[in-house]
Residue, then its C-alpha position, 0 to 999 in steps of 0.5 A: m506103125d510107129q516108124n511110119l508115123v515118124i516119117i509122116y511127121l518128118s515129111i510134114f515138118v520138112g514140107l512146112l520148112s521148105f514152104a517157109v524158106v521159099n517165102v522168105f527168099r521170095q520176100i528177100f528178092k522182092t525187097r532187093r528189087r525194090e531197093s535197087a529200083l529205089s536207088r537207081l531212080r533216086k540217083k537218076l532223078e537227083n541228077q536230071k529231069g525224069t519222065a512221068q513214068e520214072y517219077y510215078e515208079l519212085a513215088s509208088i515205092y515211097s508210098e509202099k514204104k509209107l514215106f507219104s510226104q516224099a510220095v506226094v511230091l513225086f506224084q505231083k512231079a509225075i503229073k506235071a511231067a505227064e502233062e508236058e510229055e502229053e502222055d496218057i498215064t495220068a489216071p494211075i498217077y492221080n489214083g496213086l496220089g489219092y491212095v497216099y492221101f487216103s492212107q493219111e486219112q485225108y479223105d477229101l483230098a483222096i476223093r478229089q484225086y480219085k475223081e481226077a483219075v476217073k475223069h481221065q479214064p472213066d473205065y478205071v475200075t481201081a479208081l472207082n473202087n478206091l473212090g467208093h472206099a473213100y466215100e465209105r470212110k466219109k460216111l457218104t453211103a449213097q455215093a459209095l454205092e454208086m461208085y461200086e455199081q459203076a465199077l460193076k458195070i465195067a467189071p461185073n466180076n469185080t469181087i471188091a465192088k460186089r462185096r462192098a455194094e452188097s454190104l452197102r445195099r443192106l445198110v441203105s435198106v435198113 
């Protein structure tokens, strides 16, 4: 009996240790991939003009690293490049720029960027969710609820919009 208990405990310990090791290695590989992309894109964009997609990717990396001032500049370059290239990828770029402003608690600027993203792509659920969240932070409950409901019309299974809309409906009805 005691030997079986030791084997069970040891098996659980080895399983947990394996899980931890796998997660550590996944994080290491993810970080190396991001740093490699950062280095490659930064080197390329220092020497020559980039595409909207390249500026967007680099801005997204800076945003993830919370280097917001660099991200803003690169998102703006991405918008300019997308307009020059006449590419239809501006909605995610505006959404990314909105996220950067939101992260810095500049909600009015974030709202402006999210609205621009929705203008370019009216069925962009992520931008609608983000716009609703920004409205919530500004205490504009009715507008936030409207954005979440609009997102639910497009994606009825959107868990974020469902949860936030229910919460806001309770606030409005009180």
